[in-house]
mmCIF file as Biopython writes it, N, C-alpha, C and O atoms, coordinates in Angstrom:
data_model
#
loop_
_atom_site.group_PDB
_atom_site.id
_atom_site.type_symbol
_atom_site.label_atom_id
_atom_site.label_alt_id
_atom_site.label_comp_id
_atom_site.label_asym_id
_atom_site.label_entity_id
_atom_site.label_seq_id
_atom_site.pdbx_PDB_ins_code
_atom_site.Cartn_x
_atom_site.Cartn_y
_atom_site.Cartn_z
_atom_site.occupancy
_atom_site.B_iso_or_equiv
_atom_site.auth_seq_id
_atom_site.auth_asym_id
_atom_site.pdbx_PDB_model_num
ATOM 1   N N  . UNK A ? 1  ? -26.710 -103.064 -44.724 1.0 0.0 1  A 1 
ATOM 2   C CA . UNK A ? 1  ? -27.259 -102.699 -46.015 1.0 0.0 1  A 1 
ATOM 3   C C  . UNK A ? 1  ? -26.292 -103.157 -47.099 1.0 0.0 1  A 1 
ATOM 4   O O  . UNK A ? 1  ? -25.075 -103.121 -46.921 1.0 0.0 1  A 1 
ATOM 5   N N  . UNK A ? 2  ? -26.845 -103.579 -48.206 1.0 0.0 2  A 1 
ATOM 6   C CA . UNK A ? 2  ? -26.057 -104.020 -49.344 1.0 0.0 2  A 1 
ATOM 7   C C  . UNK A ? 2  ? -25.347 -102.838 -49.999 1.0 0.0 2  A 1 
ATOM 8   O O  . UNK A ? 2  ? -25.680 -101.679 -49.751 1.0 0.0 2  A 1 
ATOM 9   N N  . UNK A ? 3  ? -24.378 -103.150 -50.825 1.0 0.0 3  A 1 
ATOM 10  C CA . UNK A ? 3  ? -23.670 -102.152 -51.614 1.0 0.0 3  A 1 
ATOM 11  C C  . UNK A ? 3  ? -24.687 -101.342 -52.416 1.0 0.0 3  A 1 
ATOM 12  O O  . UNK A ? 3  ? -25.438 -101.923 -53.200 1.0 0.0 3  A 1 
ATOM 13  N N  . UNK A ? 4  ? -24.736 -100.011 -52.246 1.0 0.0 4  A 1 
ATOM 14  C CA . UNK A ? 4  ? -25.741 -99.207  -52.948 1.0 0.0 4  A 1 
ATOM 15  C C  . UNK A ? 4  ? -25.553 -99.186  -54.454 1.0 0.0 4  A 1 
ATOM 16  O O  . UNK A ? 4  ? -26.434 -98.714  -55.172 1.0 0.0 4  A 1 
ATOM 17  N N  . UNK A ? 5  ? -24.422 -99.688  -54.955 1.0 0.0 5  A 1 
ATOM 18  C CA . UNK A ? 5  ? -24.203 -99.729  -56.396 1.0 0.0 5  A 1 
ATOM 19  C C  . UNK A ? 5  ? -24.581 -101.076 -56.985 1.0 0.0 5  A 1 
ATOM 20  O O  . UNK A ? 5  ? -24.352 -101.312 -58.171 1.0 0.0 5  A 1 
ATOM 21  N N  . UNK A ? 6  ? -25.159 -101.971 -56.177 1.0 0.0 6  A 1 
ATOM 22  C CA . UNK A ? 6  ? -25.545 -103.287 -56.682 1.0 0.0 6  A 1 
ATOM 23  C C  . UNK A ? 6  ? -26.698 -103.136 -57.668 1.0 0.0 6  A 1 
ATOM 24  O O  . UNK A ? 6  ? -27.392 -102.119 -57.682 1.0 0.0 6  A 1 
ATOM 25  N N  . UNK A ? 7  ? -26.891 -104.157 -58.487 1.0 0.0 7  A 1 
ATOM 26  C CA . UNK A ? 7  ? -27.969 -104.134 -59.468 1.0 0.0 7  A 1 
ATOM 27  C C  . UNK A ? 7  ? -29.317 -104.117 -58.765 1.0 0.0 7  A 1 
ATOM 28  O O  . UNK A ? 7  ? -29.472 -104.669 -57.676 1.0 0.0 7  A 1 
ATOM 29  N N  . UNK A ? 8  ? -30.288 -103.477 -59.401 1.0 0.0 8  A 1 
ATOM 30  C CA . UNK A ? 8  ? -31.635 -103.415 -58.854 1.0 0.0 8  A 1 
ATOM 31  C C  . UNK A ? 8  ? -32.145 -104.839 -58.671 1.0 0.0 8  A 1 
ATOM 32  O O  . UNK A ? 8  ? -31.988 -105.682 -59.555 1.0 0.0 8  A 1 
ATOM 33  N N  . UNK A ? 9  ? -32.745 -105.095 -57.541 1.0 0.0 9  A 1 
ATOM 34  C CA . UNK A ? 9  ? -33.299 -106.404 -57.266 1.0 0.0 9  A 1 
ATOM 35  C C  . UNK A ? 9  ? -32.356 -107.330 -56.533 1.0 0.0 9  A 1 
ATOM 36  O O  . UNK A ? 9  ? -32.775 -108.409 -56.114 1.0 0.0 9  A 1 
ATOM 37  N N  . UNK A ? 10 ? -31.105 -106.957 -56.362 1.0 0.0 10 A 1 
ATOM 38  C CA . UNK A ? 10 ? -30.150 -107.815 -55.676 1.0 0.0 10 A 1 
ATOM 39  C C  . UNK A ? 10 ? -30.204 -107.655 -54.159 1.0 0.0 10 A 1 
ATOM 40  O O  . UNK A ? 10 ? -29.628 -108.473 -53.441 1.0 0.0 10 A 1 
ATOM 41  N N  . UNK A ? 11 ? -30.866 -106.646 -53.665 1.0 0.0 11 A 1 
ATOM 42  C CA . UNK A ? 11 ? -30.885 -106.374 -52.235 1.0 0.0 11 A 1 
ATOM 43  C C  . UNK A ? 11 ? -31.887 -107.289 -51.542 1.0 0.0 11 A 1 
ATOM 44  O O  . UNK A ? 11 ? -33.056 -107.358 -51.921 1.0 0.0 11 A 1 
ATOM 45  N N  . UNK A ? 12 ? -31.411 -107.977 -50.537 1.0 0.0 12 A 1 
ATOM 46  C CA . UNK A ? 12 ? -32.271 -108.811 -49.716 1.0 0.0 12 A 1 
ATOM 47  C C  . UNK A ? 12 ? -33.188 -107.876 -48.919 1.0 0.0 12 A 1 
ATOM 48  O O  . UNK A ? 12 ? -32.699 -106.902 -48.347 1.0 0.0 12 A 1 
ATOM 49  N N  . UNK A ? 13 ? -34.483 -108.135 -48.862 1.0 0.0 13 A 1 
ATOM 50  C CA . UNK A ? 13 ? -35.397 -107.261 -48.130 1.0 0.0 13 A 1 
ATOM 51  C C  . UNK A ? 13 ? -34.977 -107.001 -46.682 1.0 0.0 13 A 1 
ATOM 52  O O  . UNK A ? 13 ? -35.253 -105.929 -46.144 1.0 0.0 13 A 1 
ATOM 53  N N  . UNK A ? 14 ? -34.318 -107.963 -46.051 1.0 0.0 14 A 1 
ATOM 54  C CA . UNK A ? 14 ? -33.871 -107.763 -44.670 1.0 0.0 14 A 1 
ATOM 55  C C  . UNK A ? 14 ? -32.731 -106.749 -44.588 1.0 0.0 14 A 1 
ATOM 56  O O  . UNK A ? 14 ? -32.520 -106.140 -43.540 1.0 0.0 14 A 1 
ATOM 57  N N  . UNK A ? 15 ? -32.000 -106.564 -45.681 1.0 0.0 15 A 1 
ATOM 58  C CA . UNK A ? 15 ? -30.879 -105.629 -45.719 1.0 0.0 15 A 1 
ATOM 59  C C  . UNK A ? 15 ? -31.242 -104.297 -46.358 1.0 0.0 15 A 1 
ATOM 60  O O  . UNK A ? 15 ? -30.436 -103.366 -46.354 1.0 0.0 15 A 1 
ATOM 61  N N  . UNK A ? 16 ? -32.441 -104.197 -46.903 1.0 0.0 16 A 1 
ATOM 62  C CA . UNK A ? 16 ? -32.860 -102.981 -47.594 1.0 0.0 16 A 1 
ATOM 63  C C  . UNK A ? 16 ? -33.045 -101.843 -46.592 1.0 0.0 16 A 1 
ATOM 64  O O  . UNK A ? 16 ? -33.405 -102.077 -45.438 1.0 0.0 16 A 1 
ATOM 65  N N  . UNK A ? 17 ? -32.797 -100.607 -47.040 1.0 0.0 17 A 1 
ATOM 66  C CA . UNK A ? 17 ? -32.999 -99.466  -46.139 1.0 0.0 17 A 1 
ATOM 67  C C  . UNK A ? 17 ? -34.480 -99.271  -45.844 1.0 0.0 17 A 1 
ATOM 68  O O  . UNK A ? 17 ? -35.340 -99.694  -46.616 1.0 0.0 17 A 1 
ATOM 69  N N  . UNK A ? 18 ? -34.769 -98.623  -44.715 1.0 0.0 18 A 1 
ATOM 70  C CA . UNK A ? 18 ? -36.148 -98.304  -44.352 1.0 0.0 18 A 1 
ATOM 71  C C  . UNK A ? 18 ? -36.420 -96.838  -44.641 1.0 0.0 18 A 1 
ATOM 72  O O  . UNK A ? 18 ? -35.547 -95.988  -44.469 1.0 0.0 18 A 1 
ATOM 73  N N  . UNK A ? 19 ? -37.622 -96.554  -45.077 1.0 0.0 19 A 1 
ATOM 74  C CA . UNK A ? 19 ? -38.055 -95.171  -45.270 1.0 0.0 19 A 1 
ATOM 75  C C  . UNK A ? 19 ? -38.075 -94.500  -43.904 1.0 0.0 19 A 1 
ATOM 76  O O  . UNK A ? 19 ? -38.635 -95.046  -42.953 1.0 0.0 19 A 1 
ATOM 77  N N  . UNK A ? 20 ? -37.476 -93.333  -43.798 1.0 0.0 20 A 1 
ATOM 78  C CA . UNK A ? 20 ? -37.391 -92.612  -42.522 1.0 0.0 20 A 1 
ATOM 79  C C  . UNK A ? 20 ? -38.775 -92.148  -42.034 1.0 0.0 20 A 1 
ATOM 80  O O  . UNK A ? 20 ? -38.953 -91.888  -40.844 1.0 0.0 20 A 1 
ATOM 81  N N  . UNK A ? 21 ? -39.749 -92.046  -42.945 1.0 0.0 21 A 1 
ATOM 82  C CA . UNK A ? 21 ? -41.081 -91.559  -42.575 1.0 0.0 21 A 1 
ATOM 83  C C  . UNK A ? 21 ? -42.024 -92.707  -42.229 1.0 0.0 21 A 1 
ATOM 84  O O  . UNK A ? 21 ? -42.550 -92.761  -41.117 1.0 0.0 21 A 1 
ATOM 85  N N  . UNK A ? 22 ? -42.242 -93.623  -43.166 1.0 0.0 22 A 1 
ATOM 86  C CA . UNK A ? 22 ? -43.239 -94.681  -42.945 1.0 0.0 22 A 1 
ATOM 87  C C  . UNK A ? 22 ? -42.626 -95.994  -42.471 1.0 0.0 22 A 1 
ATOM 88  O O  . UNK A ? 22 ? -43.350 -96.921  -42.110 1.0 0.0 22 A 1 
ATOM 89  N N  . UNK A ? 23 ? -41.291 -96.079  -42.469 1.0 0.0 23 A 1 
ATOM 90  C CA . UNK A ? 23 ? -40.537 -97.239  -41.996 1.0 0.0 23 A 1 
ATOM 91  C C  . UNK A ? 23 ? -40.712 -98.497  -42.845 1.0 0.0 23 A 1 
ATOM 92  O O  . UNK A ? 23 ? -40.344 -99.587  -42.407 1.0 0.0 23 A 1 
ATOM 93  N N  . UNK A ? 24 ? -41.271 -98.364  -44.061 1.0 0.0 24 A 1 
ATOM 94  C CA . UNK A ? 24 ? -41.352 -99.507  -44.977 1.0 0.0 24 A 1 
ATOM 95  C C  . UNK A ? 24 ? -39.965 -99.800  -45.520 1.0 0.0 24 A 1 
ATOM 96  O O  . UNK A ? 24 ? -39.165 -98.885  -45.717 1.0 0.0 24 A 1 
ATOM 97  N N  . UNK A ? 25 ? -39.679 -101.068 -45.761 1.0 0.0 25 A 1 
ATOM 98  C CA . UNK A ? 25 ? -38.430 -101.461 -46.409 1.0 0.0 25 A 1 
ATOM 99  C C  . UNK A ? 25 ? -38.504 -101.031 -47.873 1.0 0.0 25 A 1 
ATOM 100 O O  . UNK A ? 25 ? -39.539 -101.193 -48.519 1.0 0.0 25 A 1 
ATOM 101 N N  . UNK A ? 26 ? -37.417 -100.488 -48.389 1.0 0.0 26 A 1 
ATOM 102 C CA . UNK A ? 26 ? -37.390 -99.993  -49.760 1.0 0.0 26 A 1 
ATOM 103 C C  . UNK A ? 26 ? -36.699 -101.034 -50.636 1.0 0.0 26 A 1 
ATOM 104 O O  . UNK A ? 26 ? -35.471 -101.112 -50.685 1.0 0.0 26 A 1 
ATOM 105 N N  . UNK A ? 27 ? -37.511 -101.825 -51.322 1.0 0.0 27 A 1 
ATOM 106 C CA . UNK A ? 27 ? -37.011 -102.893 -52.183 1.0 0.0 27 A 1 
ATOM 107 C C  . UNK A ? 27 ? -37.647 -102.724 -53.562 1.0 0.0 27 A 1 
ATOM 108 O O  . UNK A ? 27 ? -38.871 -102.690 -53.689 1.0 0.0 27 A 1 
ATOM 109 N N  . UNK A ? 28 ? -36.810 -102.619 -54.588 1.0 0.0 28 A 1 
ATOM 110 C CA . UNK A ? 28 ? -37.286 -102.497 -55.971 1.0 0.0 28 A 1 
ATOM 111 C C  . UNK A ? 28 ? -38.274 -101.351 -56.156 1.0 0.0 28 A 1 
ATOM 112 O O  . UNK A ? 28 ? -39.236 -101.484 -56.912 1.0 0.0 28 A 1 
ATOM 113 N N  . UNK A ? 29 ? -38.057 -100.253 -55.492 1.0 0.0 29 A 1 
ATOM 114 C CA . UNK A ? 29 ? -38.947 -99.102  -55.597 1.0 0.0 29 A 1 
ATOM 115 C C  . UNK A ? 29 ? -38.396 -98.093  -56.600 1.0 0.0 29 A 1 
ATOM 116 O O  . UNK A ? 29 ? -37.317 -97.538  -56.389 1.0 0.0 29 A 1 
ATOM 117 N N  . UNK A ? 30 ? -39.129 -97.850  -57.693 1.0 0.0 30 A 1 
ATOM 118 C CA . UNK A ? 30 ? -38.656 -96.865  -58.668 1.0 0.0 30 A 1 
ATOM 119 C C  . UNK A ? 30 ? -38.710 -95.439  -58.130 1.0 0.0 30 A 1 
ATOM 120 O O  . UNK A ? 30 ? -38.089 -94.541  -58.696 1.0 0.0 30 A 1 
ATOM 121 N N  . UNK A ? 31 ? -39.442 -95.226  -57.048 1.0 0.0 31 A 1 
ATOM 122 C CA . UNK A ? 31 ? -39.547 -93.881  -56.482 1.0 0.0 31 A 1 
ATOM 123 C C  . UNK A ? 31 ? -38.647 -93.686  -55.254 1.0 0.0 31 A 1 
ATOM 124 O O  . UNK A ? 31 ? -38.813 -92.715  -54.516 1.0 0.0 31 A 1 
ATOM 125 N N  . UNK A ? 32 ? -37.694 -94.606  -55.031 1.0 0.0 32 A 1 
ATOM 126 C CA . UNK A ? 32 ? -36.748 -94.503  -53.917 1.0 0.0 32 A 1 
ATOM 127 C C  . UNK A ? 32 ? -35.951 -93.211  -54.047 1.0 0.0 32 A 1 
ATOM 128 O O  . UNK A ? 32 ? -35.378 -92.935  -55.101 1.0 0.0 32 A 1 
ATOM 129 N N  . UNK A ? 33 ? -35.913 -92.424  -52.983 1.0 0.0 33 A 1 
ATOM 130 C CA . UNK A ? 33 ? -35.169 -91.166  -52.958 1.0 0.0 33 A 1 
ATOM 131 C C  . UNK A ? 33 ? -34.205 -91.197  -51.778 1.0 0.0 33 A 1 
ATOM 132 O O  . UNK A ? 33 ? -34.510 -91.753  -50.723 1.0 0.0 33 A 1 
ATOM 133 N N  . UNK A ? 34 ? -33.037 -90.591  -51.974 1.0 0.0 34 A 1 
ATOM 134 C CA . UNK A ? 34 ? -32.058 -90.451  -50.904 1.0 0.0 34 A 1 
ATOM 135 C C  . UNK A ? 34 ? -31.639 -88.994  -50.858 1.0 0.0 34 A 1 
ATOM 136 O O  . UNK A ? 34 ? -31.178 -88.444  -51.857 1.0 0.0 34 A 1 
ATOM 137 N N  . UNK A ? 35 ? -31.798 -88.370  -49.703 1.0 0.0 35 A 1 
ATOM 138 C CA . UNK A ? 35 ? -31.319 -87.006  -49.500 1.0 0.0 35 A 1 
ATOM 139 C C  . UNK A ? 35 ? -30.015 -87.089  -48.727 1.0 0.0 35 A 1 
ATOM 140 O O  . UNK A ? 35 ? -29.918 -87.803  -47.729 1.0 0.0 35 A 1 
ATOM 141 N N  . UNK A ? 36 ? -29.013 -86.354  -49.194 1.0 0.0 36 A 1 
ATOM 142 C CA . UNK A ? 36 ? -27.687 -86.364  -48.588 1.0 0.0 36 A 1 
ATOM 143 C C  . UNK A ? 36 ? -27.243 -84.936  -48.345 1.0 0.0 36 A 1 
ATOM 144 O O  . UNK A ? 36 ? -27.479 -84.058  -49.175 1.0 0.0 36 A 1 
ATOM 145 N N  . UNK A ? 37 ? -26.590 -84.698  -47.196 1.0 0.0 37 A 1 
ATOM 146 C CA . UNK A ? 37 ? -26.070 -83.374  -46.881 1.0 0.0 37 A 1 
ATOM 147 C C  . UNK A ? 37 ? -24.905 -83.519  -45.905 1.0 0.0 37 A 1 
ATOM 148 O O  . UNK A ? 37 ? -24.682 -84.585  -45.331 1.0 0.0 37 A 1 
ATOM 149 N N  . UNK A ? 38 ? -24.167 -82.421  -45.731 1.0 0.0 38 A 1 
ATOM 150 C CA . UNK A ? 38 ? -23.055 -82.402  -44.782 1.0 0.0 38 A 1 
ATOM 151 C C  . UNK A ? 38 ? -23.483 -81.561  -43.591 1.0 0.0 38 A 1 
ATOM 152 O O  . UNK A ? 38 ? -23.956 -80.436  -43.754 1.0 0.0 38 A 1 
ATOM 153 N N  . UNK A ? 39 ? -23.317 -82.107  -42.397 1.0 0.0 39 A 1 
ATOM 154 C CA . UNK A ? 39 ? -23.693 -81.409  -41.165 1.0 0.0 39 A 1 
ATOM 155 C C  . UNK A ? 39 ? -22.579 -81.601  -40.142 1.0 0.0 39 A 1 
ATOM 156 O O  . UNK A ? 39 ? -22.236 -82.730  -39.791 1.0 0.0 39 A 1 
ATOM 157 N N  . UNK A ? 40 ? -22.021 -80.503  -39.672 1.0 0.0 40 A 1 
ATOM 158 C CA . UNK A ? 40 ? -20.937 -80.546  -38.684 1.0 0.0 40 A 1 
ATOM 159 C C  . UNK A ? 40 ? -19.777 -81.448  -39.127 1.0 0.0 40 A 1 
ATOM 160 O O  . UNK A ? 40 ? -19.200 -82.172  -38.315 1.0 0.0 40 A 1 
ATOM 161 N N  . UNK A ? 41 ? -19.445 -81.397  -40.421 1.0 0.0 41 A 1 
ATOM 162 C CA . UNK A ? 41 ? -18.320 -82.163  -40.940 1.0 0.0 41 A 1 
ATOM 163 C C  . UNK A ? 41 ? -18.606 -83.621  -41.215 1.0 0.0 41 A 1 
ATOM 164 O O  . UNK A ? 41 ? -17.704 -84.359  -41.611 1.0 0.0 41 A 1 
ATOM 165 N N  . UNK A ? 42 ? -19.840 -84.058  -41.014 1.0 0.0 42 A 1 
ATOM 166 C CA . UNK A ? 42 ? -20.210 -85.453  -41.279 1.0 0.0 42 A 1 
ATOM 167 C C  . UNK A ? 42 ? -21.248 -85.510  -42.398 1.0 0.0 42 A 1 
ATOM 168 O O  . UNK A ? 42 ? -22.089 -84.620  -42.528 1.0 0.0 42 A 1 
ATOM 169 N N  . UNK A ? 43 ? -21.177 -86.555  -43.192 1.0 0.0 43 A 1 
ATOM 170 C CA . UNK A ? 43 ? -22.171 -86.761  -44.238 1.0 0.0 43 A 1 
ATOM 171 C C  . UNK A ? 43 ? -23.381 -87.448  -43.625 1.0 0.0 43 A 1 
ATOM 172 O O  . UNK A ? 43 ? -23.251 -88.478  -42.962 1.0 0.0 43 A 1 
ATOM 173 N N  . UNK A ? 44 ? -24.542 -86.882  -43.846 1.0 0.0 44 A 1 
ATOM 174 C CA . UNK A ? 44 ? -25.807 -87.440  -43.366 1.0 0.0 44 A 1 
ATOM 175 C C  . UNK A ? 44 ? -26.656 -87.821  -44.573 1.0 0.0 44 A 1 
ATOM 176 O O  . UNK A ? 44 ? -26.551 -87.191  -45.626 1.0 0.0 44 A 1 
ATOM 177 N N  . UNK A ? 45 ? -27.486 -88.833  -44.435 1.0 0.0 45 A 1 
ATOM 178 C CA . UNK A ? 45 ? -28.403 -89.197  -45.511 1.0 0.0 45 A 1 
ATOM 179 C C  . UNK A ? 45 ? -29.651 -89.843  -44.933 1.0 0.0 45 A 1 
ATOM 180 O O  . UNK A ? 45 ? -29.631 -90.432  -43.852 1.0 0.0 45 A 1 
ATOM 181 N N  . UNK A ? 46 ? -30.727 -89.717  -45.676 1.0 0.0 46 A 1 
ATOM 182 C CA . UNK A ? 46 ? -32.004 -90.318  -45.294 1.0 0.0 46 A 1 
ATOM 183 C C  . UNK A ? 46 ? -32.618 -90.963  -46.527 1.0 0.0 46 A 1 
ATOM 184 O O  . UNK A ? 46 ? -32.560 -90.407  -47.623 1.0 0.0 46 A 1 
ATOM 185 N N  . UNK A ? 47 ? -33.208 -92.141  -46.342 1.0 0.0 47 A 1 
ATOM 186 C CA . UNK A ? 47 ? -33.875 -92.862  -47.424 1.0 0.0 47 A 1 
ATOM 187 C C  . UNK A ? 47 ? -35.376 -92.626  -47.331 1.0 0.0 47 A 1 
ATOM 188 O O  . UNK A ? 47 ? -35.941 -92.556  -46.239 1.0 0.0 47 A 1 
ATOM 189 N N  . UNK A ? 48 ? -36.012 -92.504  -48.491 1.0 0.0 48 A 1 
ATOM 190 C CA . UNK A ? 48 ? -37.460 -92.305  -48.584 1.0 0.0 48 A 1 
ATOM 191 C C  . UNK A ? 48 ? -38.016 -93.212  -49.668 1.0 0.0 48 A 1 
ATOM 192 O O  . UNK A ? 48 ? -37.367 -93.423  -50.693 1.0 0.0 48 A 1 
ATOM 193 N N  . UNK A ? 49 ? -39.208 -93.750  -49.454 1.0 0.0 49 A 1 
ATOM 194 C CA . UNK A ? 49 ? -39.807 -94.654  -50.434 1.0 0.0 49 A 1 
ATOM 195 C C  . UNK A ? 49 ? -40.576 -93.914  -51.521 1.0 0.0 49 A 1 
ATOM 196 O O  . UNK A ? 49 ? -40.919 -94.506  -52.544 1.0 0.0 49 A 1 
ATOM 197 N N  . UNK A ? 50 ? -40.853 -92.618  -51.314 1.0 0.0 50 A 1 
ATOM 198 C CA . UNK A ? 50 ? -41.609 -91.869  -52.310 1.0 0.0 50 A 1 
ATOM 199 C C  . UNK A ? 50 ? -41.400 -90.364  -52.125 1.0 0.0 50 A 1 
ATOM 200 O O  . UNK A ? 50 ? -40.894 -89.907  -51.101 1.0 0.0 50 A 1 
ATOM 201 N N  . UNK A ? 51 ? -41.805 -89.615  -53.145 1.0 0.0 51 A 1 
ATOM 202 C CA . UNK A ? 51 ? -41.742 -88.154  -53.046 1.0 0.0 51 A 1 
ATOM 203 C C  . UNK A ? 51 ? -42.665 -87.642  -51.947 1.0 0.0 51 A 1 
ATOM 204 O O  . UNK A ? 51 ? -42.371 -86.633  -51.306 1.0 0.0 51 A 1 
ATOM 205 N N  . UNK A ? 52 ? -43.791 -88.342  -51.726 1.0 0.0 52 A 1 
ATOM 206 C CA . UNK A ? 52 ? -44.725 -87.941  -50.673 1.0 0.0 52 A 1 
ATOM 207 C C  . UNK A ? 52 ? -44.059 -88.029  -49.295 1.0 0.0 52 A 1 
ATOM 208 O O  . UNK A ? 52 ? -44.267 -87.156  -48.451 1.0 0.0 52 A 1 
ATOM 209 N N  . UNK A ? 53 ? -43.269 -89.067  -49.066 1.0 0.0 53 A 1 
ATOM 210 C CA . UNK A ? 53 ? -42.572 -89.196  -47.779 1.0 0.0 53 A 1 
ATOM 211 C C  . UNK A ? 53 ? -41.484 -88.127  -47.639 1.0 0.0 53 A 1 
ATOM 212 O O  . UNK A ? 53 ? -41.254 -87.625  -46.539 1.0 0.0 53 A 1 
ATOM 213 N N  . UNK A ? 54 ? -40.815 -87.776  -48.734 1.0 0.0 54 A 1 
ATOM 214 C CA . UNK A ? 54 ? -39.850 -86.684  -48.697 1.0 0.0 54 A 1 
ATOM 215 C C  . UNK A ? 54 ? -40.547 -85.398  -48.283 1.0 0.0 54 A 1 
ATOM 216 O O  . UNK A ? 54 ? -40.051 -84.665  -47.427 1.0 0.0 54 A 1 
ATOM 217 N N  . UNK A ? 55 ? -41.688 -85.127  -48.884 1.0 0.0 55 A 1 
ATOM 218 C CA . UNK A ? 55 ? -42.444 -83.911  -48.577 1.0 0.0 55 A 1 
ATOM 219 C C  . UNK A ? 55 ? -42.904 -83.899  -47.119 1.0 0.0 55 A 1 
ATOM 220 O O  . UNK A ? 55 ? -42.812 -82.871  -46.449 1.0 0.0 55 A 1 
ATOM 221 N N  . UNK A ? 56 ? -43.401 -85.041  -46.623 1.0 0.0 56 A 1 
ATOM 222 C CA . UNK A ? 56 ? -43.832 -85.127  -45.221 1.0 0.0 56 A 1 
ATOM 223 C C  . UNK A ? 56 ? -42.674 -84.857  -44.274 1.0 0.0 56 A 1 
ATOM 224 O O  . UNK A ? 56 ? -42.840 -84.154  -43.277 1.0 0.0 56 A 1 
ATOM 225 N N  . UNK A ? 57 ? -41.501 -85.410  -44.575 1.0 0.0 57 A 1 
ATOM 226 C CA . UNK A ? 57 ? -40.330 -85.252  -43.717 1.0 0.0 57 A 1 
ATOM 227 C C  . UNK A ? 57 ? -39.812 -83.821  -43.711 1.0 0.0 57 A 1 
ATOM 228 O O  . UNK A ? 57 ? -39.392 -83.317  -42.669 1.0 0.0 57 A 1 
ATOM 229 N N  . UNK A ? 58 ? -39.840 -83.164  -44.865 1.0 0.0 58 A 1 
ATOM 230 C CA . UNK A ? 58 ? -39.259 -81.826  -44.963 1.0 0.0 58 A 1 
ATOM 231 C C  . UNK A ? 58 ? -40.174 -80.721  -44.442 1.0 0.0 58 A 1 
ATOM 232 O O  . UNK A ? 58 ? -39.750 -79.571  -44.322 1.0 0.0 58 A 1 
ATOM 233 N N  . UNK A ? 59 ? -41.420 -81.059  -44.133 1.0 0.0 59 A 1 
ATOM 234 C CA . UNK A ? 59 ? -42.347 -80.038  -43.592 1.0 0.0 59 A 1 
ATOM 235 C C  . UNK A ? 59 ? -42.176 -79.852  -42.112 1.0 0.0 59 A 1 
ATOM 236 O O  . UNK A ? 59 ? -42.874 -79.037  -41.508 1.0 0.0 59 A 1 
#
């Protein structure tokens, strides 16, 4: 995956993160969401392409 601080649009689609729910590549998505938390001393995160996928995952 590319540097997450890179400018929007610089990420090659092959390197873009996948939505954990629908598995679509997240490229230039204004609704891209990342949930981050600490579990057992490790940082965990999940990428989502939309609020709907966040809701599906959290149910």
